[in-house]
N, C-alpha and C positions, 0 to 999 in steps of 0.2 A: 504804081505803074498801072496802066489801064490796058485791058484786053477787049478786043471785040469778039463777037460770037464766032466768027470764022476761025479765030486763032485758038479757040479752046480745043483741048484734046478730046477725041471721040470716046464716049463711054463704051465699055465692053458689053456686048449683048448677053443677058442672063438666059439660061435654058428655061423653056416654058414648062410649067408644071400644070398638069390637068387637075381640075377640081375633082375631089372624090365623088364617085358615082353614088347616087341615092338608090336605096333599095326599091325594086319595082313595086308599084302600088297596084293592088287588085281593084278592079272596078267594084265600087260599093253600091249594091242594089238595095233600096229600102226594103226592110222586112226580111232580108236574107242574111243568115248568120254566116260569117266567114268560115271556110272549111279548115279543119285542123290538119296539120301535117302529120302523117302517120309516123310513129316512132318504131324503129326496128325492134322486134321482140326476140326472146331467146330462140335459138335454133332448135328445131324438133329432131329427135333421133329418127333413124330409119324405121324402127318399130312403130313409133308414134305416127309417122307419115303414112305407113302402111295401114295402120289401124284406122286412121281417119278416112282412108279411101274406101273402107268397107261399106257395102250398101245399107247395112242396118243401123250405122251410127247416126245418120241424119234423123231417122225416126226416133232413135233413143234420145238424141239431144233436143229434139223438138218438144219432148215432154216437159211440163213444168216441174221444177225442182220443189219437192215437198220438204217442209221443215221436219227434221228428225226429232222425235220425242222418245223419252225412255219408255220401254215396254214393261208393263206390269208382270211380275213373276207368275202370277196366277194365269195370265194370258199365255205365257210361254208354256206352262204346264199343260194347259188345255190344247195348245197347238201340238205338243208332243203326243197327246192322245189321239189327235185327229189326223196328223200328218206323218208321212214316212219319207225316207230318202231312197232314191233310185240311183245307182252308181254304174258307170261304165257306158261306153258309146252304144253298144248293141242294145243293152237294156233300156237306155234312155230313148233311143230311136224307136223301138217297138212301143214303148209307153206313149210316146208322142203320136205314133200312128194309130194306136188303139183307143186312147182316151185323153186327147189333148186338153179337154175342158177341165180335167182333174189336176192339171199342173198348176202349182201355186207360184213357183219362181225357179230360177235356174242359176247355178254357178258353173263357170267353165274357164279353162285356161286359154291363153291367146292362141296356142298352137292347135287347139281343138275347135276354136271358134269358126273358121271357114266352113267346116263340115256341118255346122248347125245354124247356118245363116237363115234357113227357112223357119227354124224354131224361134230364133231371135225376132224375126219379123212378126211371127204369130203372137209372141208375147207382147211386143211393142204395140201391135194393133189392138190387143185386148187389155192394154194398160196393166200388164203384169211385169214384174221386175226380173231382170237378169243382170248378172255381175261378172265382169272379167276379173279373175283373181290369179294369183301365183299358185304354183304347185303346193308351196308350204301353207298358204291360206286355205286351199281346198282340202288339204289333209286335216286341218283343224275343223273345218266345217263338216266334212263327211265322216270324220272319226276313223279314217282309214288311209293308209299310204297307197292302197291299190284302188284309187278312185277312177283311174282311166281318163282323167282330164275333164270330167263333167259330173255334175250331181244335180238331180232334179228333186225339188221338194214337192210332193204330191199328196193329195187327199187319200187317206187310207181306204182300201176296199173293204167293205163290210163282209165278214165271213157268213156263209150260209149254213143254216141248220141242216142236219142230215135228213130230217123229215121233209124239209122244204125241197131239197134236192130230189128226193124220191118222188115227191108229188109232181115236180116239174118234168122228170124224165121217166115217168111210170110206164111209158110205151116202148122204152128202149129194149131191144132184144139182145143187144151186144154192148157191153160196157165194162170198163176196167177202172177200178179205184185203188188207191193205196191208203193204208192206215198205218200211222207211225206211233209206235209205243215207246215213248221216252227218247226219241231222236231229237236232239236240240242243237247240235252243232250247225251254225249257219252255212258253212261251206258244204257240209253234207246235204243239208236241206236244199241249197241252191242247185247242187249237182243232181239230186233226185228230181227236182222240178224240171230241170233242163231235159232229162231223159223222158220224163212223163210227157212233156210237150211234144217231143220228137216222135214218141210212139203212140200218141193218141189217148193217153190217160186223161180223164176229164176232171178228176177231183182228188183231193188229199184230205183224209180224215185225221184231225188233230184235236187234242184237248187244249192246246195253246196255239191257235192259228196266228196270233200276233208275231210268232217267231219268223214267219215268212216275210214280214214287213221290214226286216233289217236290211241295211245297205249291202252287207256282205252277201246275204242270200240273194238279193236282186242281181248283184253283179255276177255272181257265179252262175245264176240261172240264165244269163245272157238273153233276157227277154221272155223266157218261158213262163214267168209268173203271170203274164197277161193272158195266158191261155188255160190256166188251171184255177178251179174253184177251191177255196179253202173252206172245208166243211167242219163246223164246230161240233165236238162231242163233249158233253159234260163228263161222261166216263166212257172209256173205250169199249169195255164189255157190253154196255147198254147200246152203244151205237152199232156194234157188230151184230148184236141180236136183232136190231131193227133192220139192218141190211140183209141179214139171213132170211128174215121173214118176208122180205120183198123179193126173194128169189136169187140172191147173190150167193155164190159159193165162197167160203173163206179159206184162204191159202196162207200158209206160213212157210218159213225156211228152217232147215236144220243142217248143221255140218256133220252130224253123226248118224242121222236116220232119215227116212223118207225116200220117195221115189225120185229117180233121176229126172231133172228138168227136161232133158231131151228125149225122154221116153213117156212123159206124161201128156195126156190129152187135157189141155187147160180149158176150163169152162168158159162159155161165151160171156157170162156175167160173173165177174170175179172181183173180190176184194183181197188184195195181197197185203199181208201184215208184216211189217219189219220192226225189229226192236233195236235198242241201243246196242252198240258193238260189243261192249264188255259183258253185259248180262243177257242180251237177247230179249225175246218176247217174254213177258211175264207169264207165270204158270196159268193164271186165270184166263188170259187171252189165248194161250196155246191150246188149252183144253176145249175152247169153243170153235176151233178151226176144223175144216173138213179134210184138207189135204196138206201134207208136209212135203216140201220139195227139197231136194239136195242138188247142189250145183257141182257136178263132177269135175275133178281136177287131179293134179299130181299128189296132193296131200302134203306138199312141202311147207305150206303155211296153214295155220289153224283155221282161218276164215278170210273172207273177202270184206273189204270196206262196204258199209251198208249201201252207199250210193252206187258202187259197182255191181253189187248183187241185185239191186233194184233195176239197174239198166239191163242186165242179162235177162231177168225174168219178164219184165214188161216187153222187152224186145222179142222174146219167144212167144208171148201172148199175141203180139202184133203179127208175127209171122204166121201163126196158126189161124188167125181170124180176120186179118185186114190186108195182108200182103197179096 
């Protein structure tokens, strides 16, 4: 049977399928490398975002990273002899204000960092290191749990000889010094230094002046160390004899004898001698003094802490001669 074209059944229309779209092509410019698509990185915590917004981090990140090399043990020992740690916000702030060029490096915690932005900028400009650390890390670095959130490593201040001090201040008509006989507790030393700085005492005579360089002493002194000269004495009796020959009167304390502190006319040029709490001033030193003072009280306790006694006496000297 034959069919003509007109008699054939019409074919069903198939749905039109669009050809898959080709990826967009970037215009290729000769000599220009195609730009890489940035991949999303890990999200930063709120603390990290806050830290990165601080003004000092840009300066810090701009410094080239140096390759870390192991430090020789002999170098570390030499650094311990030449460097000391200053702990606590007040002590570090005063140290920065008084001798910024002596600062070697700094460690501080994140919560303390905003208050020391100026110090971080100074260290960055002068290519000196500072490190943001945790409280636990700072405790290990400082050797104390009472670090106050910040520690400075500084060059040690050289002690002055008693003879050099006398030459430098030979024209002084009014001066108060303290001499310590066996006082070695760093917290007592720091408290004594704090009172000395407050009441205008200019020097501390010690046979071991390096005791003032401890972190505990610096923190307790609250910045007072920057105003006091550490005066080295090879032997205390010899140093006291030298001071006495220069016109200073020697004063000691006693809980059993002596004139009342509040009835005594204290000399304008004085060296006040304090001993270790348990044994007091040695017999040799006690025999060389001119005046023995007693701090009156109820008598309910045997004696006062050496730092408290020092504060009372230098406060009375200041009242009589400077207030």
